[in-house]
VONU-636698 format. One record per residue (C-alpha): residue in three letters; z, x, y; residue number from 1. Coordinates in Angstrom, 3 decimals. Each point is the difference from the previous one (the first is absolute). Layout:
N
("ALA",(Z,X,Y),NUM)
...
//
This chain:
239
("MET",(-17.522,-4.234,0.805),1)
("LYS",(2.040,0.122,3.128),2)
("GLU",(0.598,-2.389,2.971),3)
("SER",(1.204,0.814,3.448),4)
("VAL",(3.019,-1.836,1.256),5)
("LEU",(0.704,0.892,3.678),6)
("GLY",(-1.513,3.355,-0.499),7)
("ILE",(1.681,0.817,-3.249),8)
("GLN",(-2.010,0.272,-3.219),9)
("VAL",(1.307,-2.092,-2.982),10)
("ASN",(-1.150,-0.138,-3.515),11)
("THR",(-1.300,-3.294,-1.052),12)
("GLU",(0.393,0.436,-3.817),13)
("ASN",(2.842,-1.343,-2.187),14)
("TYR",(2.147,2.068,-2.482),15)
("ASP",(-2.472,-0.297,-2.926),16)
("GLU",(-2.843,1.302,2.310),17)
("LEU",(1.942,2.685,1.638),18)
("LEU",(1.519,1.633,-3.096),19)
("PRO",(-3.153,1.287,-1.578),20)
("LYS",(-1.080,1.411,3.328),21)
("VAL",(3.373,1.922,0.356),22)
("PHE",(-0.196,1.373,-3.397),23)
("GLU",(-3.566,1.100,0.285),24)
("ARG",(1.242,2.213,2.791),25)
("ILE",(2.217,1.740,-2.515),26)
("GLU",(-2.859,0.784,-2.277),27)
("THR",(-2.123,1.220,3.001),28)
("GLN",(2.859,1.896,1.587),29)
("GLN",(-0.274,-1.691,3.373),30)
("LYS",(3.501,-0.050,1.680),31)
("SER",(0.681,-3.400,1.289),32)
("LEU",(2.747,-1.754,1.999),33)
("VAL",(0.962,-3.476,-0.644),34)
("VAL",(1.628,-1.595,3.105),35)
("ALA",(1.374,-3.574,0.369),36)
("ILE",(-1.275,-1.942,3.095),37)
("ASN",(1.995,-2.807,1.565),38)
("PRO",(-0.034,-1.574,3.544),39)
("GLU",(2.904,2.088,1.178),40)
("LYS",(-1.984,3.285,-0.678),41)
("ILE",(-3.130,-1.381,1.528),42)
("ILE",(1.903,-0.871,3.170),43)
("LYS",(1.630,3.448,0.120),44)
("ALA",(-3.218,1.712,-0.543),45)
("LYS",(-1.520,-1.571,3.209),46)
("GLU",(2.628,1.896,2.054),47)
("ASP",(0.000,3.065,-2.279),48)
("PRO",(-3.372,1.964,-0.383),49)
("ALA",(1.461,2.256,-2.588),50)
("LEU",(1.140,-2.935,-2.246),51)
("LYS",(-3.414,-1.670,0.504),52)
("THR",(-1.669,3.256,-1.156),53)
("LEU",(2.338,0.429,-2.866),54)
("LEU",(-0.537,-3.646,-1.342),55)
("ASN",(-3.849,0.054,0.440),56)
("ASN",(-0.221,3.392,-1.728),57)
("ALA",(1.724,-1.192,-3.177),58)
("GLU",(-2.364,-0.504,-2.960),59)
("PHE",(1.548,-3.342,-0.942),60)
("GLN",(1.726,-2.401,2.489),61)
("ILE",(1.419,-2.991,-1.909),62)
("PRO",(0.652,-3.277,1.639),63)
("ASP",(3.826,-0.057,-0.222),64)
("GLY",(1.176,-3.105,1.832),65)
("ILE",(-0.998,-3.598,0.290),66)
("GLY",(-0.830,0.553,3.732),67)
("VAL",(-2.944,2.216,-0.957),68)
("ILE",(-1.350,-2.809,-2.327),69)
("LEU",(0.351,-2.569,2.734),70)
("ALA",(-1.693,2.453,2.539),71)
("SER",(-3.004,0.405,-2.415),72)
("LYS",(-0.217,-3.866,-0.405),73)
("ILE",(-0.026,-0.399,3.747),74)
("GLN",(-2.926,2.493,0.473),75)
("LYS",(-1.726,-1.406,-3.127),76)
("GLY",(0.426,3.138,-1.890),77)
("GLN",(0.165,0.920,-3.661),78)
("ILE",(3.837,0.840,-0.615),79)
("THR",(1.469,-2.855,-2.115),80)
("THR",(2.613,1.821,-2.016),81)
("ARG",(3.182,1.738,0.942),82)
("VAL",(0.270,3.537,-1.468),83)
("THR",(3.701,0.933,0.560),84)
("GLY",(1.168,3.548,0.018),85)
("VAL",(2.647,-0.564,-2.735),86)
("ASP",(-2.378,-1.892,-2.241),87)
("MET",(-2.783,2.538,0.485),88)
("MET",(2.380,2.793,-1.134),89)
("MET",(0.962,-2.107,-2.975),90)
("ARG",(-3.622,-0.573,-1.006),91)
("LEU",(-0.691,3.559,0.501),92)
("CYS",(2.873,1.003,-2.190),93)
("GLU",(-1.019,-2.439,-2.712),94)
("GLU",(-3.498,1.337,0.044),95)
("SER",(1.250,3.536,-0.024),96)
("ALA",(2.026,-0.692,-3.064),97)
("THR",(-3.181,-1.400,-1.714),98)
("ARG",(-2.186,2.957,1.002),99)
("GLN",(2.738,2.607,-0.466),100)
("LYS",(-0.178,1.235,3.599),101)
("PRO",(3.338,1.587,1.014),102)
("ILE",(1.783,-1.128,3.168),103)
("PHE",(2.727,1.502,2.307),104)
("LEU",(2.579,-1.850,2.125),105)
("TYR",(1.076,1.595,3.285),106)
("GLY",(2.391,-1.362,2.517),107)
("GLY",(3.047,-2.206,0.248),108)
("LYS",(3.674,0.716,-0.060),109)
("PRO",(1.294,2.483,-2.709),110)
("GLY",(-0.131,-1.863,-3.465),111)
("VAL",(-2.360,-2.812,1.138),112)
("ALA",(-3.224,1.570,-1.143),113)
("ASP",(1.636,0.726,-3.383),114)
("LYS",(1.120,-3.605,-0.368),115)
("ALA",(-3.444,-1.185,1.019),116)
("ALA",(-1.595,2.316,-2.526),117)
("GLN",(2.366,-1.412,-2.837),118)
("LYS",(-1.078,-3.485,0.977),119)
("LEU",(-3.612,0.825,-0.139),120)
("LYS",(0.533,1.509,-3.472),121)
("GLU",(1.534,-3.221,-1.241),122)
("LEU",(-2.868,-2.099,1.514),123)
("TYR",(-2.714,2.391,-1.261),124)
("PRO",(1.298,2.020,-3.012),125)
("ASN",(-3.246,2.150,-0.122),126)
("ILE",(0.254,1.088,3.788),127)
("LEU",(-0.088,3.814,0.667),128)
("ILE",(2.506,0.746,2.682),129)
("SER",(-0.411,3.629,0.672),130)
("GLY",(2.930,0.139,2.549),131)
("THR",(2.091,-1.325,2.771),132)
("GLN",(1.302,1.331,3.197),133)
("ASP",(2.378,-1.722,2.603),134)
("GLY",(-0.912,0.078,3.635),135)
("TYR",(2.968,2.208,1.085),136)
("GLU",(-1.402,3.348,-1.023),137)
("LYS",(-0.156,1.801,3.423),138)
("ASN",(-2.404,2.792,-1.211),139)
("ASN",(-3.552,-1.476,-0.021),140)
("GLN",(-1.344,2.796,-2.004),141)
("ASN",(2.397,-0.622,-2.815),142)
("VAL",(-1.282,-3.624,-0.147),143)
("LEU",(-3.637,1.142,-0.178),144)
("ASP",(0.828,2.461,-2.621),145)
("LYS",(1.791,-2.452,-2.145),146)
("ILE",(-2.837,-2.476,0.257),147)
("ASN",(-2.640,2.652,-0.755),148)
("ALA",(1.962,1.343,-3.068),149)
("ALA",(0.141,-3.628,-1.357),150)
("LYS",(-3.800,-0.517,0.396),151)
("PRO",(-0.014,-3.722,0.477),152)
("ASP",(-3.294,-1.882,0.638),153)
("LEU",(1.850,-2.534,2.252),154)
("LEU",(2.708,0.541,2.567),155)
("PHE",(2.056,-2.997,1.472),156)
("VAL",(1.939,0.960,3.284),157)
("ALA",(2.859,-2.174,1.034),158)
("MET",(0.977,0.960,3.544),159)
("GLY",(-1.047,-3.131,2.196),160)
("SER",(-3.163,-0.358,1.934),161)
("PRO",(-1.576,1.846,1.734),162)
("LYS",(2.130,3.024,-0.802),163)
("GLN",(-1.044,-0.055,-3.725),164)
("GLU",(-3.691,-0.204,0.790),165)
("ASN",(0.429,2.805,2.713),166)
("TRP",(1.703,2.184,-2.721),167)
("ILE",(-2.772,-0.787,-2.505),168)
("ASN",(-2.694,0.920,2.578),169)
("ALA",(1.682,3.224,1.021),170)
("ASN",(0.545,1.116,-3.566),171)
("ARG",(-2.538,-1.352,-2.436),172)
("ASP",(-2.492,2.903,0.313),173)
("GLN",(2.687,2.198,-1.383),174)
("LEU",(0.908,-2.475,-2.889),175)
("HIS",(-1.222,-0.653,-3.448),176)
("PRO",(-0.032,-3.772,-0.116),177)
("THR",(-3.216,-1.906,0.771),178)
("ILE",(1.417,-3.519,0.871),179)
("TYR",(2.667,-0.376,2.700),180)
("GLN",(1.873,-3.101,1.017),181)
("GLY",(2.794,-0.532,2.377),182)
("VAL",(2.234,-2.679,-1.466),183)
("GLY",(2.865,-0.523,2.521),184)
("GLY",(2.854,-1.641,-1.767),185)
("SER",(-1.560,-0.403,-3.375),186)
("PHE",(2.179,2.493,-1.783),187)
("ASP",(3.056,-1.979,1.201),188)
("VAL",(-1.405,-3.301,-1.318),189)
("LEU",(-0.823,1.692,-3.428),190)
("ALA",(3.504,1.710,-0.052),191)
("GLY",(1.699,-3.457,0.803),192)
("THR",(1.633,1.244,3.164),193)
("VAL",(-2.118,-2.454,2.171),194)
("LYS",(-0.870,-3.563,-1.259),195)
("ARG",(-3.638,-1.067,0.414),196)
("ALA",(-0.712,-3.517,1.130),197)
("PRO",(0.003,-2.665,-2.846),198)
("GLU",(-3.370,-0.375,-1.661),199)
("ILE",(-0.637,-3.378,1.622),200)
("PHE",(0.012,1.568,3.445),201)
("GLN",(-2.149,2.800,-1.205),202)
("LYS",(-2.664,-2.313,-1.452),203)
("VAL",(-0.378,-2.086,3.241),204)
("GLY",(0.070,3.076,2.249),205)
("MET",(3.343,-0.786,1.456),206)
("GLU",(1.990,3.092,-0.788),207)
("TRP",(0.263,0.656,3.858),208)
("PHE",(1.896,-3.479,0.161),209)
("TYR",(2.375,0.978,-2.732),210)
("ARG",(0.632,3.431,1.664),211)
("LEU",(0.634,-1.820,3.393),212)
("MET",(2.531,-2.275,-1.616),213)
("LYS",(1.823,2.961,-1.518),214)
("GLU",(-0.350,2.088,3.202),215)
("PRO",(-0.233,-2.112,3.165),216)
("HIS",(-0.320,2.974,2.227),217)
("ARG",(-3.600,0.224,-1.221),218)
("ILE",(-0.895,-2.939,2.177),219)
("LYS",(-1.503,2.278,2.719),220)
("ARG",(-2.480,1.500,-2.518),221)
("GLN",(-0.911,-3.421,-1.388),222)
("ILE",(-0.844,-1.414,3.463),223)
("ALA",(-2.806,2.610,0.174),224)
("LEU",(-1.847,-1.848,-2.699),225)
("PRO",(-1.222,-3.159,1.915),226)
("LEU",(-0.843,2.421,2.925),227)
("PHE",(-2.042,2.193,-2.404),228)
("LEU",(-1.931,-3.098,-1.338),229)
("LEU",(-0.689,-1.164,3.530),230)
("GLU",(-1.511,3.315,0.936),231)
("VAL",(-2.128,-0.142,-3.202),232)
("ALA",(-1.213,-3.387,0.989),233)
("ARG",(-0.857,1.252,3.525),234)
("ASN",(-1.778,3.007,-1.326),235)
("SER",(-1.991,-1.950,-2.486),236)
("LYS",(-1.222,-2.328,2.772),237)
("LYS",(-1.323,2.925,1.975),238)
("GLN",(-2.144,1.171,-2.862),239)
//
């Protein structure tokens, strides 16, 4: 099930409902992109038709951000649970370990993907990590060849959005994996080079506030949230 938030499609399911659908795609060999949707991306997509097309063409659009949940509430929609990019990656890795589906980590600074892979092995001892590649390899064909030689079923790409999703869309027809997710800074979180917000902030959907306290320059980005919700309210009244 999907719901439109200011013209962007968003999945209404929670983690437990999404996971079987994702792994069914592996069994049926249907290549699929998992993309995280938050208010900032939705606002950018209004001004950027290419980004809007990219987001709406993804097979899975997860509601990453409390703003999307609030928007759905305003328009009396069905999205009630945040599905964050990093947590979706972790759930996919956990399920991959259970199902013995190999994964590949691509992106980040040299050594970060390797540290992230090591952490995943500690968390999920049965996980099959078929390879890693940092984001500094200039020859794209070398990257494609390395991934294809490893034959993973899932590929996690850490380049920042929308660069990572654009790279996936440009290359996935030439690649072996079935499931693709752009994961931003998730490798850094796993590797311990970037600290995630404490769990209490995560549970109440206030990670943005924690990041704002740590990085006050983000205030301009956070001001966009009430404007986004105001637009959602206006839009829902028109319907």
